[in-house]
N, C-alpha and C positions, 0 to 999 in steps of 0.2 A: 903159281898161286900158293900163298902160305896156307898152312893147315888151319889157322884161325879163320881166315877168309873163307876157306872151303866149308868149314863147319857152319859159319853164319849164313853162307849162301844156301846150303842144304836146308837149314832151318827155315829160311825165307821161302824157298821153293816148297817145302812141306806145308808151310802155312797157306800158300796159294792153292796147293792141291786140296787140302782139307776144306778151305773156304769154298773152292769151286765145286767140289762134289756135294757139300752140304747144301749150299744155296741153289745149286743147279737142280738137285733133287726136289727141293721145296718148290721151285718155280716150274719145274716140268711136271710135277705130280698133278694128274688130272688136266694137263695142258693149261695150267694156271697162266703161264706165260712161256710159250714154246721158245721164242727167240732168245730171251734173256737166259733161260735155263740152259739152252743149248750152248750159248757162248761160255757160260761159266763151266760147263762140263768140258768143253773143248780146252779151256785154259787149264783145267785140272789134269786132263789127259796129257796135255803138253808138259805140265810139270812133272808128271810121272815119267814121261819120256826123257826129260832132262836128267832125272835121277839115274835112269838106266844108262843114258849117254855118258854121264860122269863115271859110272862104274866101268865102262869100256874105254876110258881115257879119251873121250871126245874124238873118235875116229871119223874123219871127214868122208871116208869112203863107205861108211855104214848106212844102212837104211834108216837107222835111228836119227842120224844127222840130217838126212833129207827130210825126215818127218818133223824135226825141230824147225827147219827152215820153212816148211809148209805151214805149220801152226803159227809161227811168228808172222808170216806174210798174211795169213788169213785174218788174224786178229787185228793187225795194224792197218789193214786196208778196209775191210768191211765188218769185222767182228766187233771190236771195241768202238766202232764208229756208227755205221748205218744200223747194224743189228741192235746195238744198245739204244739208239735214238728211237727206232721204230718200236722196240719193246717197251721203253719208258712211256711212249705216247698212250699206252693203255691206261695209265693213271694221270697223265698230264692233260690229255685231250680226249679221253674216252674212245680212243681209236684202236680197234682190233683189226690187224691186217688180214686180207684174204690169203688163202694158201699160196696163190701165185706170187704175191708180194714177198712172203716169207721165202719161197723157193728161189725167187730172183736174187734176194739178198745173200742167201746161202751159196747159190751157184756162183755169184760174183766173187765171193771170198774164196771159194774153191778154185776158181779160174786163176786168181792172183797167186794163191798158194802153189798150184801146180807149175805156174810160170816160173816161180822162183826156185821151187824144189827140184824140178827136173833138170835145171841147169844152175846149180848153186854157184853164186858169184857175189862179189861185193855189191852193196846197194849203190846203184848209180844215183847221181844228183836228182834226176827227174823223178825216180821212185821215192827218194828221200823227201822231196818236196810234196809229192802226192800223199805219202803217209802222214806228214806233218799237217797238211791242210785238212785232211779227213779227221784227224784227231782233234784239231783245234775247233773245227766246226761242231763236233760232238760235244766238246767241252762248253762251247758257247750255248748249245741247246740246254745243257744241264744247268748252267748259270742263269739262263733266261727263263726257264720254265720249271725245272724240277726243284731247285732251291727255293725260289719265291713261293711256289705252291705249298711246300712243306712249312715255310715260315708263316704264310697266311693261315695255314691250318692250325697253327699254334705249336707245331712240333719243331721248336727251334734247335733242339739237340740234334735230331737227324738232319735238319737243314744245314747246320754247321758242319757236321761230319761229311755230308755229301759235297759241300763246297770245298772242304779240305781235300777229300779224295779226288775231286775233279781238278783242283788246282795242281796237286802233286802229279796226277796223271798227265796233265798238260806239260808239266816240267819235264817228265820222262820223255814225252814225245818230242819236245824241243831239243833236248840234248842227245837223243838217241844216235843220230847220224852226224851231228854237227859239232859236238863238244866232247873233248877228252877231259875227264875229271882229274884234278890234282891228286897225285899219288896213285894213279891207275897203273895196273900191270899189263903184261902182254895178253892176258886172258880176259881183260876188261871185267875183272871180278868185282871191283868196287861198283861199277855201273849195274851189274846184274844183282848184286846184293840190294842196292837201293831200289831198283825197279821191281824186283820180285816182292819185296815188302810192300811197296806202293800198290802193285797189282792186287795183292791179297787184301789190302785195305780197301781198294776200290770195290772189289767183289762184295765185301761185307757191308760197306756204307751204302753202296748203290742198292743192294738187295734190301737192307733194312729200310731205306728211304722208300723204295717201291712198295714194300709190304705195308708201311705206315700209311702211305697215300691210298693204297687199296682199301684199308680199313676206314680211312677218312671218307673216301668216296662212297663206300657202302653205307656208312652212317648218314651221310648227306642224302643219299637216295631214300633211306628209311624216313628221314625227316620231311622229305618233299613228296612222299608217296601220296597219291590221291586216296580219298576215303574208301574207294572200292578196291584198293590194293594195287591198282595199276600204276607202275612207276613211269614218270616222264622220261622221254628219250632226249639225247643231246649231250653236249659237253658241259661239264661243270668246271672247266679249267679256269 
C-alpha cells in the first residue's frame, strides 16, 4: 500500500470513528435510541481497532485482527441491517422494540461475529450472499420508508442525503465480496478507502435524518394533541 493511500485510508477511518462516537452518544443519551446508538459506537470502536491494527502491521495472529473480523461480521449481518431497520422504525412507524427484541438482534449479530472471528477464513459464497441480501433489504427499507417520510415532511435536504448514503452503502455491499476495483492493490486499500468514507457518511446522514424525523414527529404530536393535553397513540408514518 502506498503512503498516500495509507494516509487517505486513515483519514477515512478517523472520520468514521468521530462520526460513530458523536452520533452514538447523541442517540444513546437517555436511551433516545439504544439500537442505533449502539451500532454507531460499535462501528467507531471497530475503527479505533483498525487504527491499532494498522500500527502493528495487520498481524493475522493478533487478537486485534480477530476483533476486526468480529466487528465486520456483526455489522454486515445484523448491525447495519436489522439493528438499523428496527432502530429507524422509531421514527418511521412509531415502533419502540421491547428489550427482548433488542437483545435478540444484538445476540444474533454477536453469534455471527463469533462464528467468523473464532475461525478467521475467507468469506464463503453462502455468507457473501447472506450479507448482500441483508444489506439490500435494509437499503430497500430506507428507500421505501425513511426517504419518503423525510420528503413528505418537507425536509428534502435530509431526504436527499439519506438516499445518497443508502445508495452508496448498497454499492459497497454489492462490491464487497464480488468485485475487485480497477487499480486495486493486494491490501484492497482502494476498497477500504471508499467504504470507510461511505460508512462515515451513512452514520452522519442516517443520524441527521433520524433526528429530523424525531423533531417532525414531536411537532406533529403537539399539533394533534387533544385539548386536555392527552396525545393520541398510533403511527403517524
